[in-house]
C-alpha positions as CSV (number, residue, x, y, z in Angstrom):
1,M,-17.3,12.7,16.0
2,N,-14.2,11.2,17.7
3,V,-11.4,13.5,18.9
4,T,-8.3,12.2,20.5
5,V,-5.0,13.8,21.8
6,D,-1.8,11.7,21.4
7,E,-0.3,12.6,24.8
8,D,3.2,11.4,23.6
9,T,3.2,14.0,21.0
10,C,1.5,16.8,22.7
11,I,3.8,19.5,24.0
12,G,1.2,21.2,26.0
13,C,1.2,24.5,24.3
14,G,-2.4,25.2,25.0
15,A,-3.6,26.2,21.6
16,C,-6.3,23.7,21.5
17,A,-7.7,24.7,24.9
18,E,-7.7,28.3,23.9
19,I,-9.5,27.6,20.6
20,C,-11.8,25.1,21.9
21,P,-12.1,25.2,25.7
22,A,-15.4,23.0,25.7
23,V,-13.4,20.1,24.5
24,F,-9.8,20.5,25.5
25,H,-8.0,21.2,28.7
26,I,-4.4,21.3,29.8
27,D,-4.0,18.9,32.6
28,E,-2.2,20.4,35.6
29,E,-0.4,17.3,36.5
30,T,0.9,16.2,33.0
31,G,1.1,19.5,31.4
32,K,-0.5,17.8,28.3
33,S,-3.9,18.4,26.6
34,R,-6.8,16.1,27.5
35,V,-10.2,15.8,25.8
36,I,-12.7,16.7,28.5
37,D,-15.8,16.4,26.5
38,P,-15.6,14.7,23.1
39,D,-19.5,15.2,22.5
40,A,-18.9,18.9,22.6
41,C,-17.4,18.8,19.2
42,E,-20.8,18.4,17.8
43,Y,-22.1,21.7,19.0
44,A,-18.9,23.8,19.7
45,G,-17.7,23.5,16.1
46,C,-14.1,24.2,17.0
47,C,-12.5,20.8,17.0
48,E,-11.2,21.0,13.5
49,A,-9.7,24.5,14.1
50,A,-7.9,23.0,17.3
51,E,-6.7,20.0,15.1
52,E,-5.4,22.5,12.4
53,N,-3.8,24.7,14.8
54,C,-1.8,22.0,16.8
55,P,1.9,22.7,16.2
56,V,2.7,19.1,16.6
57,E,-0.3,17.4,15.0
58,A,-1.1,15.7,18.2
59,I,-5.0,16.0,17.8
60,T,-7.1,13.8,15.5
61,V,-10.6,14.6,14.6
62,E,-12.6,11.7,12.9
63,G,-16.2,11.6,11.8
64,D,-18.9,13.7,10.5
65,S,-18.9,17.4,11.6
66,G,-22.5,17.8,10.5
67,L,-21.6,20.3,7.8
């Protein structure tokens, strides 16, 4: 699974990091979301929820979720 955050679009609201902290983190320097462990999507099962709840659609999740 491939997960990315468009840092130009991200507003740093933190929803993704709250929903899926194993994968997303708000960078203290930029105030934007970063993917800290894209492989965690395979076992955490929360990447799609983070993508769906991003208010500015800055998150893209591609690939097989294994479901």
